[in-house]
C-alpha positions, 0 to 999 in steps of 0.5 A: 623515392630518392629520384623524386627527392633529388628532383625536389631538391633541384626545383627548390635550388632552381626556384630559390636561386631565381627568387634571390636573383629576382629580389636583387633585380627589384632592389636595383630598380628604383621607383621614379619618386626617388628622382623627384626633388621631394625625395632627397632635396637635391635641388637644394644641394645643387644651389648649395654647391661650390660649383654653383657659387653656393654657400658651400664656399663659406661653410666648407661642408658638403651638402650630404653632411649637413643635418638636413634630413628633415628636408627629405621625403625619403619614403612614402611613409613621410606623407602617407603613413597613418594609423587606423584602428591600431593598424598602419595604413597608407592614406592618400587623404592624409598626404593631400591635407594642408597640415601635412604639407605645412609640416615641412613647408614652414615659410608657407605656414608663416605666410598663412599666419600673416594672411590671417593678420592682414585685411587683404585676403589671398584669393585662393585660400579665401575660397577654401583651396588647398595645396593639392588644388594646384599641385597635382601628384606629378609635382609631388612625386616627380615625373621620372626626370631628375631636375636640378631645381624646382625652377628648372623648366618642367619640374613644377607643372602648376601654373596660373594659366592651368586654370586661368585660360583667358586673361582679360585684355585690360591695359595692365595685361597688355601694356607690358607686352607679355614681358611681365609674369602674373606673379610680378603684380599679383603677389601681395608680399613675400616673407624672407628668412634673414640671417639664417644661422648656419652654425646653429643648423650644423651644431644643433640641427636647428633652423634659426632665422629672422622672418621679414615681410612687407616687401616684394622683389622683381627679377628676370626669369625665362624672359619675363619679370617675375616675383623674387625673394632674397635670403641672407646667411651668417657663417661663423662670426662675420662671414655672410651670404646673400642669395637672390632667386625667383620666388612664389610666395603663395599670397595672391590677390585678385587686384594686381599692383598699381602702376605707382607701386613699381614705377617712379618710386623712391626705391627706384630713384634711390637705386638710380642715384646711388647704384645701391640700396639699404634694404635691411638695417638694425634699429634698437637691436632689432632687424628692420627691412624696407617696405614695398617693391624692390627691383633687383638690378644688375650692378646694384649693391643691396646693403644688408645688416647681419646678426649672429645668434648666440645663447638664444639672442640675436647680436648685431655683427659690427663689421661683417665681411662683404657677402658673397652673392648668388643668383639661384633658381635660374634667376637673373637681375633686371637690366639697367634698361629695365630700371630706366622704364621703372623710373618713368612715373606713370599717372 
């Protein structure tokens, strides 16, 4: 009997040790979702960093110490968890809902509100399409590679030509000789977050900014002219920051921009004449912005007005420091040669 008891203890020890060792192996291995941009927002951390000339230069706080946990999807629960009959379950249906996406993607939420107010419908949303019609699981869960930005080639698989296989050979599509991306003409407008107030984010864990719209931007990205966007930040009493990047606003129209909306415009002429352009200003205590298509050109100064947020009010900054400027998302400014082509007024 003692012999069998000894064998039993040996088996328990052996398999118990194996189970512990196995559980440790499991804890060391990570699912590929943990490398995705959704998981810990390391794309934001990459462009925020000092080494990329990001706003960390002004804030002087590492990204990991910022209160940005609401930008992270650090478990499956964030998107898939729901209750059914009083029990917790994982739901693919919930994760695919627009409402779920818009809990975090607030700029897209604001854009949907703007689309409803205009008389120019978005070609996709007007047909009842949702985020997941273009962004499949691989865009959400990642593909196992740790990309440093959603603009890094391969990070986002959703593309116009995934659905639009055949592009009509119209003059608009052929005259630019494949140097113009679909977004440059078919993005209706862009919402910009202006004066993102870093002090409020750090101290109160609350995002505060002024939404501006009615404009679009043009930048270079991967050999083509694409739609872009800007974002301005305020740190402390008068330190400021301007970031420029390729950007897709999810407000797409079937009809593209007219030639006259980009070529030979007053905006282009002002840029050529002054090598600068005032794009935001304060009038009657309110931040206003230029309307129309704004090309971002190398060597050109884009003048912005800045405001601080204090006690629930926006206060103009009288003498803000010259903003640090960063090109993010692998974007680049248009060249002076491209500006010359934009200056040609087309009939």
